C-alpha positions as CSV (number, residue, x, y, z in Angstrom):
1,M,48.0,-18.3,143.9
2,L,49.0,-16.0,146.3
3,Y,49.0,-17.3,149.5
4,S,49.5,-15.4,151.9
5,S,51.6,-17.7,154.5
6,W,54.6,-16.8,153.4
7,Q,53.9,-12.9,153.4
8,L,54.4,-10.2,156.1
9,A,51.1,-9.2,157.3
10,Y,51.3,-6.0,156.7
11,Q,52.2,-6.5,152.6
12,V,48.2,-8.5,152.2
13,V,45.3,-6.6,153.5
14,A,42.4,-8.6,154.5
15,V,38.8,-6.9,153.3
16,F,35.9,-8.1,155.1
17,P,32.9,-6.6,152.6
18,F,29.9,-7.3,154.6
19,S,31.3,-7.0,158.4
20,G,30.2,-3.8,160.3
21,S,30.2,-0.9,157.7
22,G,31.7,-3.1,155.3
23,C,32.3,-1.9,151.5
24,A,28.9,-0.4,150.7
25,I,30.4,2.5,149.4
26,K,33.9,0.9,148.7
27,C,36.8,-0.1,150.2
28,G,40.3,1.1,149.0
29,P,41.9,1.8,146.8
30,Y,44.8,-0.6,147.0
31,L,48.1,-0.3,145.2
32,L,49.4,-3.6,144.5
33,Q,53.0,-4.1,143.2
34,P,53.6,-7.0,140.8
35,T,54.2,-10.7,142.4
36,D,56.6,-11.9,139.4
37,S,58.7,-8.7,138.6
38,G,61.4,-10.4,140.4
39,T,62.0,-7.4,142.7
40,K,59.9,-6.1,145.7
41,S,59.7,-3.3,148.1
42,S,59.9,-4.1,151.8
43,S,56.9,-2.1,152.3
44,A,55.3,-2.9,149.2
45,L,51.3,-4.2,149.5
46,V,51.0,-7.3,147.4
47,G,47.8,-8.6,147.3
48,V,44.3,-8.2,148.5
49,Q,42.6,-11.1,150.7
50,I,38.8,-11.1,150.3
51,V,37.0,-12.9,153.4
52,T,33.9,-14.8,152.1
53,S,30.8,-16.3,154.0
54,V,32.2,-19.6,153.5
55,S,34.4,-20.2,156.6
56,N,38.4,-20.6,155.3
57,R,37.4,-19.6,152.0
58,F,39.2,-16.4,150.5
59,F,39.6,-14.9,147.2
60,F,42.7,-13.7,146.3
61,V,43.9,-10.7,144.1
62,E,47.6,-10.0,143.2
63,H,49.3,-8.0,140.4
64,R,50.8,-10.0,137.9
65,T,52.6,-9.1,134.3
66,A,54.5,-11.4,132.4
67,S,52.1,-14.4,132.7
68,R,49.3,-11.8,131.8
69,N,50.8,-10.2,128.7
70,G,50.7,-6.9,130.8
71,A,49.6,-5.5,134.1
72,A,46.3,-7.3,135.0
73,A,44.5,-8.5,138.6
74,L,45.0,-12.5,138.9
75,I,41.8,-13.3,140.9
76,S,41.8,-16.6,142.9
77,W,39.8,-18.4,145.5
78,S,40.6,-21.1,147.6
79,D,39.5,-23.2,150.6
80,T,42.6,-22.9,153.8
81,T,43.3,-23.6,157.2
82,N,45.7,-22.0,159.6
83,T,46.6,-25.6,161.4
84,G,49.8,-26.9,161.3
85,G,53.4,-25.3,159.9
86,T,52.0,-22.5,157.2
87,G,48.6,-23.8,157.1
88,T,46.8,-26.0,154.2
89,Y,45.0,-25.2,151.4
90,G,42.9,-27.0,148.6
91,N,42.6,-26.4,145.1
92,S,43.2,-22.8,143.6
93,V,40.3,-21.7,141.0
94,L,41.0,-18.9,138.8
95,T,38.2,-16.5,137.9
96,D,38.1,-15.2,134.2
97,C,37.7,-11.4,133.2
98,S,37.4,-12.3,129.5
99,P,35.0,-15.2,130.0
100,G,34.0,-15.1,126.2
101,T,37.5,-16.2,124.8
102,T,38.8,-19.6,125.0
103,S,42.2,-18.5,126.5
104,W,43.4,-18.4,129.8
105,V,46.0,-15.8,128.9
106,D,43.5,-12.9,129.2
107,A,42.3,-14.4,132.5
108,G,43.7,-11.5,134.5
109,C,41.5,-8.3,135.1
110,R,43.1,-5.5,133.2
111,P,43.1,-1.6,134.1
112,G,39.4,-0.7,133.2
113,Q,37.6,-3.8,133.4
114,R,35.6,-4.6,136.5
115,I,34.4,-8.4,137.7
116,I,31.6,-9.2,139.5
117,L,31.8,-12.7,142.3
118,D,30.0,-14.1,144.8
119,I,31.7,-14.3,148.1
120,G,28.0,-15.8,149.8
121,T,27.2,-19.4,150.4
122,S,24.9,-21.5,148.3
123,S,22.0,-20.7,150.4
124,A,22.6,-17.3,150.5
125,S,24.1,-15.1,147.4
126,R,26.3,-12.2,148.7
127,R,28.2,-10.4,145.6
128,I,30.7,-7.9,145.4
129,V,32.1,-5.7,142.4
130,I,35.9,-5.2,141.8
131,A,37.0,-2.8,139.8
132,I,40.8,-2.6,138.3
133,S,42.8,0.7,137.3
134,E,46.4,1.6,137.3
135,Q,48.0,4.3,138.8
136,S,52.1,5.2,139.0
137,G,53.3,1.7,137.6
138,A,51.0,0.0,140.6
139,L,47.8,-2.1,140.1
140,R,44.6,0.0,141.7
141,V,42.1,-2.2,143.2
142,E,38.6,-1.2,144.9
143,I,36.0,-3.3,146.0
144,S,32.2,-2.7,146.5
145,T,28.8,-3.9,147.4
146,N,27.2,-1.6,145.2
147,L,27.1,-3.5,142.0
148,A,26.6,-0.5,140.1
149,F,30.1,0.8,141.3
150,T,32.8,1.3,138.6
151,G,35.8,2.7,140.5
152,T,36.5,6.0,141.2
153,P,38.8,8.3,138.9
154,V,42.5,7.8,139.1
155,P,44.2,10.9,140.4
156,A,46.3,12.9,138.2
157,P,50.1,13.0,138.5
158,P,51.2,16.0,140.4
159,T,51.9,18.6,138.5
160,P,56.1,19.2,138.6
161,V,57.1,22.5,140.2
162,P,59.0,24.5,137.5
163,P,62.4,25.6,139.0
164,T,63.3,28.9,140.0
165,P,64.6,30.5,137.2
166,T,68.0,32.0,137.7
167,P,68.2,35.9,138.2
168,P,69.8,38.0,135.2
169,T,73.3,39.1,135.7
170,P,73.1,42.5,136.3
171,V,74.3,45.0,133.8
172,P,76.7,47.5,135.9
173,P,76.0,50.7,134.3
174,T,77.9,52.8,131.7
175,P,80.4,54.9,133.5
176,T,79.5,58.9,132.3
177,P,82.8,59.7,130.1
178,P,84.5,62.8,131.8
179,T,83.7,66.2,130.8
180,P,86.5,67.6,128.7
181,A,88.4,70.2,131.1
182,T,88.5,74.1,129.7
183,L,91.5,76.1,129.2
184,S,90.9,77.6,132.6
185,E,90.7,73.8,134.4
186,K,93.9,73.2,132.8
187,S,97.1,73.2,134.9
188,C,99.1,75.9,133.1
189,S,102.6,75.4,132.6
190,D,103.9,77.9,130.1
191,L,103.3,81.6,129.4
192,R,100.5,80.5,126.7
193,C,98.4,79.4,129.1
194,L,98.6,81.9,131.9
195,L,98.9,85.3,129.5
196,G,97.0,83.9,126.7
197,A,98.2,84.0,123.3
198,E,97.2,87.6,122.4
199,H,99.1,89.5,125.6
200,L,102.1,87.0,125.3
201,V,102.2,88.6,121.7
202,K,102.3,92.0,122.9
203,I,104.8,91.4,125.7
204,L,107.4,89.6,123.6
205,T,106.8,92.2,120.5
206,F,107.2,94.6,123.2
207,L,110.7,93.1,124.4
208,C,112.3,92.3,121.0
209,A,111.5,95.7,120.3
210,H,113.2,96.8,122.9
211,S,116.2,94.4,123.8
212,Q,118.9,96.7,124.0
213,H,117.3,97.8,126.8
214,Y,116.8,94.6,128.6
215,P,120.3,92.8,128.3
216,L,118.5,89.3,129.0
217,R,118.4,85.8,127.2
218,A,115.3,84.9,126.1
219,R,113.8,82.6,123.4
220,S,113.9,83.2,120.3
221,W,110.7,83.9,118.9
222,D,108.7,84.2,115.9
223,P,105.0,85.3,116.5
224,L,103.7,82.9,114.1
225,R,105.4,80.3,115.8
226,F,104.9,79.6,119.3
227,G,107.2,77.7,121.5
228,S,110.3,77.3,119.2
229,T,113.1,75.5,121.1
230,E,116.2,77.7,119.9
231,V,117.9,79.6,121.9
232,R,120.3,82.7,121.2
233,E,121.8,86.0,123.1
234,A,119.3,88.9,122.9
235,G,121.8,91.9,123.5
236,P,122.0,95.4,122.5
237,R,121.5,95.9,118.8
């Protein structure tokens, strides 16, 4: 049995099913962390305390795993008092969510099960239903005074947001190849370029034919071979 005196107030929630608006529609859901896992978050809810019509009698709901062959809600009731020290309590009575078997290992209410309990007195019955489900590893407890209540749908886990894709690396544009230069755009460095081959042939042929009148040093020239590097004297014939 989960006895709330050793728990902080915010770790055990007290439910009054028939007080005020009570649990006419539902109370909860309450998400419970296991009490037998060996670890506990400082802010986790570990139990539900249900107030009955009998003074100082409570039902306790806790999440057990190891002793129940898996996640289950262990529900028990006991008479307690708050006098002296941590208080006193009577015998703990375990409820059975599987009364059709002889084993107590399956006494816990597993996800998908529900149980109807009478929290009234011997002269005035007051019944509630406790529906159990599971959500994100926690045990989900809902309580209602509507005996037809079967629990509300467990919300679907949030859809993970896909990571923002890395934009592709831009491909640099292919450079435009330079337009080949024409003869007129080239930098002329010799007579063939400046005058043109045809005019150069005519000029040099004329000079060779009249070399006796032009005692100049000139490159030997063959009309069929431009650019000879041989040098000789051109004088009178």
